[in-house]
C-alpha positions in Angstrom: 0.1 0.1 -0.1 1.5 3.2 -0.9 2.5 5.8 1.2 0.0 9.0 2.0 1.5 12.5 1.6 0.3 16.0 2.1 -1.1 17.7 -0.6 1.3 20.0 -2.2 1.4 23.4 -0.6 -0.4 22.1 2.4 2.9 21.6 5.0 3.0 19.9 8.4 4.8 22.2 11.3 6.7 19.4 13.4 7.4 20.0 16.8 10.7 21.8 16.4 9.0 24.3 14.1 6.0 24.4 16.5 7.7 25.6 19.3 9.2 28.4 17.3 5.9 29.6 15.9 4.5 29.5 19.6 7.4 31.8 20.7 6.6 34.6 17.8 3.0 33.9 18.5 3.5 35.1 22.5 5.9 37.9 21.7 2.8 39.0 19.4 0.4 38.4 21.9 2.4 40.6 24.7 2.7 43.5 22.3 -1.0 43.5 21.2 -2.1 43.6 24.6 0.3 46.3 25.7 -1.3 48.1 22.7 -4.8 47.4 23.9 -5.8 45.2 20.9 -8.2 42.2 22.0 -8.0 38.6 20.1 -10.8 37.4 17.6 -11.2 34.2 16.1 -13.3 33.8 13.0 -14.5 30.7 10.8 -11.9 29.3 8.2 -14.5 28.9 6.2 -17.0 31.7 4.7 -19.6 32.5 2.1 -17.5 33.2 -1.6 -19.6 36.7 -1.8 -17.6 38.0 1.3 -14.5 38.0 -0.3 -15.7 38.8 -3.8 -17.6 41.9 -2.4 -14.6 43.0 0.0 -11.4 41.9 -1.9 -12.7 42.7 -5.2 -13.6 40.4 -8.2 -11.0 41.7 -10.4 -8.3 41.1 -8.3 -6.0 37.9 -8.5 -7.0 36.6 -5.2 -10.7 36.2 -6.0 -10.3 35.5 -9.8 -7.7 32.8 -9.7 -6.7 31.8 -6.3 -9.6 31.0 -3.8 -10.3 27.5 -3.0 -14.5 28.0 -3.5 -16.7 25.0 -3.6 -20.6 24.3 -3.6 -21.7 22.9 -0.1 -24.7 20.1 0.5 -27.1 23.1 0.4 -25.7 24.4 -2.7 -24.0 27.5 -1.2 -20.9 29.0 -2.6 -18.4 28.7 0.3 -14.6 29.7 0.5 -11.8 29.0 2.4 -10.5 32.3 3.8 -7.8 33.6 1.6 -7.3 36.9 4.2 -8.2 37.7 7.5 -9.6 41.4 7.1 -12.9 40.7 5.3 -13.5 38.1 8.1 -12.9 40.0 10.9 -15.0 42.9 9.5 -17.8 40.6 8.7 -18.0 39.5 12.3 -17.8 43.0 13.9 -20.7 43.9 11.5 -22.4 40.6 12.4 -22.7 40.9 16.0 -22.8 44.9 16.5 -19.5 45.5 17.9 -18.8 48.7 16.3 -22.3 50.2 17.9 -19.8 49.7 21.0 -17.2 52.2 19.8 -13.8 51.6 18.1 -12.4 48.4 18.1 -8.8 47.3 18.5 -8.7 43.5 17.4 -6.3 41.0 16.1 -6.2 37.6 14.6 -4.1 34.8 13.8 -4.9 31.4 11.8 -4.7 29.4 8.5 -5.5 31.4 5.2 -6.0 29.8 2.0 -5.0 30.6 -1.9 -4.4 28.3 -4.7 -0.9 29.7 -5.8 2.6 28.2 -6.8 4.3 27.1 -3.5 7.8 28.3 -3.0 10.1 29.2 0.0 7.7 31.3 2.5 4.6 30.8 0.6 2.2 28.0 0.8 -1.2 27.0 -0.5 -2.2 26.8 3.1 -0.2 29.8 4.9 -0.6 31.5 8.4 -0.8 35.3 9.3 -1.1 37.2 12.1 -2.8 40.8 11.7 -4.6 43.4 13.6 -7.7 45.4 12.5 -8.4 49.0 14.1 -11.9 49.8 13.3 -13.7 53.1 14.1 -10.5 55.7 13.5 -9.7 58.0 11.0 -7.0 60.3 11.7 -3.6 60.2 10.2 -2.3 59.4 13.8 -3.7 56.1 14.0 -2.0 54.9 10.7 1.2 55.9 12.1 0.4 54.2 15.5 -0.3 50.6 14.0 2.7 50.9 11.9 4.8 51.4 14.9 3.2 48.5 16.3 4.3 46.4 13.3 7.6 47.8 13.3 8.4 47.2 17.3 7.1 43.8 16.8 9.4 43.2 14.1 12.5 44.6 15.7 11.5 42.9 19.2 11.6 39.6 17.2 14.9 40.2 15.9 14.2 40.8 12.5 17.1 42.8 10.7 17.4 45.1 7.8 14.2 46.5 7.7 12.7 49.0 5.7 9.2 51.0 5.4 7.6 51.5 2.3 5.0 53.9 2.1 2.2 55.3 -0.4 -1.3 57.2 -0.5 -3.8 55.7 -2.6 -6.0 58.6 -1.7 -9.8 58.6 -1.9 -12.1 56.7 -4.2 -11.9 60.1 -6.6 -8.5 60.5 -6.3 -7.9 56.7 -7.7 -10.5 57.2 -10.6 -8.9 60.2 -11.9 -5.4 58.7 -11.6 -6.6 55.3 -13.1 -8.0 57.4 -16.1 -4.3 59.2 -16.2 -2.5 55.8 -15.9 -4.8 53.8 -18.3 -4.7 56.6 -21.0 -0.4 56.7 -20.6 -0.4 52.7 -20.7 -2.5 52.5 -23.7 -0.5 54.4 -25.5 2.5 52.0 -24.8 0.3 48.8 -25.1 2.8 46.6 -26.9 5.8 47.4 -24.4 3.5 45.7 -21.3 4.0 42.3 -20.7 0.8 39.8 -21.4 0.0 39.9 -18.0 -0.4 43.5 -17.5 -2.2 44.0 -20.9 -5.0 41.9 -19.5 -4.8 44.1 -16.1 -5.3 47.2 -18.4 -8.6 46.3 -18.7 -9.7 44.6 -15.4 -7.7 46.4 -12.6 -5.0 48.6 -14.3 -3.6 49.8 -10.8 -2.1 46.2 -10.3 0.4 47.0 -13.3 2.3 48.9 -11.0 3.2 45.9 -8.8 4.2 43.9 -11.8 7.3 41.9 -11.3 8.2 42.0 -15.0 11.5 43.9 -15.2 10.7 45.4 -18.8 7.5 47.0 -17.2 8.8 47.7 -14.1 11.5 49.8 -16.4 8.6 51.2 -18.6 6.5 52.6 -15.2 9.7 54.7 -14.1 8.2 57.2 -16.3 4.6 56.7 -15.7 2.2 59.2 -14.1 1.9 58.6 -10.0 -0.8 58.5 -7.7 0.9 61.1 -5.5 0.8 63.6 -8.6 -3.4 62.8 -8.6 -4.2 63.2 -4.8 -6.6 66.2 -3.6 -5.0 68.6 -1.6 -6.7 67.4 1.5 -5.4 63.6 0.5 -1.8 65.1 0.2 -2.0 67.0 3.4 -3.1 63.9 4.7 -0.2 61.6 3.7 2.4 64.6 5.0 0.7 64.2 8.4 1.4 60.3 8.2 4.9 60.9 7.3 5.1 63.6 10.0 4.2 61.3 12.7 6.4 58.4 11.7 9.1 61.0 12.0 8.2 62.2 15.3 8.4 58.4 16.1 12.0 58.1 14.6 10.8 55.4 12.3 12.6 55.7 9.0 10.5 55.4 5.7 10.5 55.4 1.9 7.8 57.0 -0.1 7.2 54.1 -2.8 5.0 55.6 -5.2 4.1 52.2 -7.1 2.9 50.8 -3.9 -0.6 49.7 -4.2 -1.3 46.4 -2.4 -3.2 43.6 -3.7 -6.5 44.5 -2.6 -9.2 46.5 -3.9 -10.6 47.6 -0.4 -7.2 49.8 0.7 -7.5 53.9 0.6 -5.2 56.4 1.7 -2.2 54.9 3.6 -0.9 51.9 2.1 2.6 50.4 3.5 4.9 47.0 3.3 7.9 46.5 5.6 10.9 44.6 4.1 13.9 43.0 5.6 17.0 42.1 3.6 17.8 39.2 6.0 17.3 36.6 3.4 19.9 38.7 1.1 17.2 40.5 -1.0 14.2 42.7 0.3 11.2 40.3 1.2 7.9 41.5 2.4 7.4 40.6 5.8 4.5 42.6 6.6 1.6 44.8 4.7 -1.4 46.8 5.5 -3.1 50.2 5.1 -6.1 51.8 5.4 -9.9 50.4 4.3 -12.2 53.1 5.1 -15.0 51.6 2.9 -14.8 48.0 3.4 -17.0 47.9 6.3 -19.9 49.8 4.6 -19.2 47.2 1.3 -19.8 44.5 3.6 -23.4 45.9 5.1 -22.4 48.0 7.8 -22.4 51.8 8.5 -19.7 53.7 7.0 -17.0 53.2 9.1 -12.9 54.0 8.8 -10.4 51.3 9.6 -6.8 50.7 9.3 -4.8 47.5 9.8 -1.9 45.0 8.7 -0.9 41.4 8.4 2.4 39.7 8.3 2.7 36.1 7.1 4.5 33.4 9.4 6.3 31.7 7.0 8.3 34.4 5.5 8.7 35.6 9.0 10.0 32.6 10.4 12.6 31.9 7.3 13.6 35.7 8.2 14.2 34.9 11.9 16.1 31.8 11.3 18.5 33.6 8.7 19.1 36.3 11.6 19.6 33.7 14.0 22.4 32.3 12.2 23.5 35.4 11.5 23.9 36.5 15.2 23.9 33.4 17.3 23.7 35.7 20.9 20.9 37.9 19.1 17.0 38.2 19.7 16.1 36.1 17.3 18.2 33.2 18.2 16.9 33.1 21.9 13.6 33.3 20.3 14.2 30.4 17.9 16.2 27.7 20.3 14.5 24.8 22.0 13.6 25.4 25.1 15.4 22.3 27.3 13.6 20.8 30.5 14.8 21.9 33.8 15.7 18.4 34.5 16.2 14.9 32.8 15.0 12.1 34.8 17.8 9.0 34.6 16.3 5.7 35.9 16.7 2.2 35.6 15.3 -1.1 37.7 11.8 -2.3 38.5 11.5 0.0 41.3 13.2 2.8 40.1 11.1 3.2 37.2 8.2 3.2 39.5 9.5 5.9 41.8 10.9 8.0 39.0 7.4 8.1 37.6 5.8 9.5 40.8 8.7 11.8 41.2 8.3 13.3 37.5 4.6 13.8 38.4 5.6 15.9 41.6 8.2 17.9 39.7 6.2 18.8 37.3 3.5 19.4 39.9 6.1 21.9 41.1 6.6 23.8 38.1 9.4 22.4 36.6 10.0 21.1 33.1 11.3 17.4 33.4 11.9 14.5 30.8 11.3 11.3 32.1 13.5 8.6 30.2 11.5 5.5 29.8 13.8 3.8 27.7 15.1 1.2 30.3 18.5 1.6 28.9 21.7 1.3 30.5 22.6 4.3 32.3 25.6 5.4 29.8 22.9 5.6 27.1 20.5 7.5 29.2 23.2 10.0 30.0 24.1 10.9 26.7 20.3 11.5 25.6 20.3 13.6 29.0 23.4 15.5 27.5 21.5 16.3 24.3 18.2 17.7 25.9 20.1 20.5 27.4 18.7 20.2 30.9 21.0 21.8 33.4 21.0 18.7 36.0 20.0 14.7 35.6 18.1 13.1 38.8 19.3 9.7 38.8 17.4 6.9 40.2 18.5 3.3 40.3 16.7 0.4 42.3 19.5 1.0 45.1 18.3 4.8 45.4 14.5 3.7 45.3 15.4 1.0 48.2 17.2 3.6 50.2 14.7 6.3 49.5 17.5 8.6 47.7 18.1 10.1 44.7 21.4 11.6 42.9 21.5 14.8 41.7 24.0 15.4 38.8 25.3 18.7 36.7 25.0 18.0 33.1 26.9 21.0 31.9 29.6 22.3 33.8 29.3 25.9 32.6 25.7 25.9 34.0 26.7 24.3 37.5 26.2 28.0 39.2 23.7 29.2 37.3 20.5 30.9 39.3 18.3 28.5 37.1 20.0 25.6 37.6 20.4 26.2 41.3 16.9 26.9 41.4 16.1 23.7 39.8 18.1 22.0 42.6 16.4 23.7 45.4 13.1 22.7 44.1 13.9 18.9 43.9 15.5 19.3 47.6 12.3 21.4 49.1 9.9 19.0 47.4 11.5 15.8 48.4 12.5 16.6 51.8 12.9 14.5 53.9 13.6 12.2 51.0 17.5 12.5 50.7 18.8 14.0 47.6 22.9 13.8 47.2 24.5 16.0 44.8 26.9 14.4 42.5 29.8 15.7 40.5 
């Protein structure tokens, strides 16, 4: 019988990787909590109309990449390709916006049918924030600062913030007309994908990865030139707040993001940790989305970061600086104690002891192999624990145990001594004999 494999683009997270993900999520959760953001969890499966209406039918996500199907009730359903539309749908459905501005964050798997590559899978994971009910330029800068500070705390190096203004719908329509007219005069110089987008979603041509098209666009009109005085002043205010925060940025007039709901501020944060600029976080303002999804007109701003790409960046950062925050974050957490045991009575005592020590708050690895002490000690060394607790039948009969330091460099560390003292305190009057 053939061995079953996971679907292409659907990747297992093994224990070592999962530990790293949880460490990143813990840092993110702490940052969000200190900024007043509360977690929201939405279903993986939504009605297709939510994304067609919210993201835009002319986008690649809706047109080419969604996992959609008819369910048994003959409803068109879609595995969520992004998180913002679901969060907004939930806020509208449950009347959260009637309670004032909402600061929400989410995390979990998303699904897009695209070519898998490093840092990009068909089931991928995002962490994101959505701030619903705020319209100020300062709120844009605040959520950008939240993303910047989170990435910095994680140890991501080589960060660059790129920003642009997409203006109001009127600004974009004015610019769209200018851009289409300019590109139509140069139609033959466009790549085939851009030629198709010219009639469906011309602003996405600005994000083309084709080198020839990018070179052509150097002389194209820019969105900034089409902004109204009010939109331009707002964008200047965002830049002023970023300057006050000490966050460096670069205005990228071709940054448009891939979803139709964005307006005014759009931004991406990239890192050069992988050797080339890689986007690790992106977002912006989407003041029209709540109304598009059936709610009252409500301003909003948010962002999302991709976990797969972020973990690749963190692994590169850890390799570049073994003593840095990324290395500490991605390192495996060793147990406090490794319990070496052999013999019928010893194994029973060790089982009881492991439970007591875990109940006292210590992380304890109980060797269950029954192998010779030498082999167990080798595994204990590899575990990274500071101490081994050793019990043989002789110790079990005498009501004793042996504490052995596994790493001489950790022998006098505060954490190692605390683990030792915890064992002594817990087992008293049982005798714990230190061993060198």
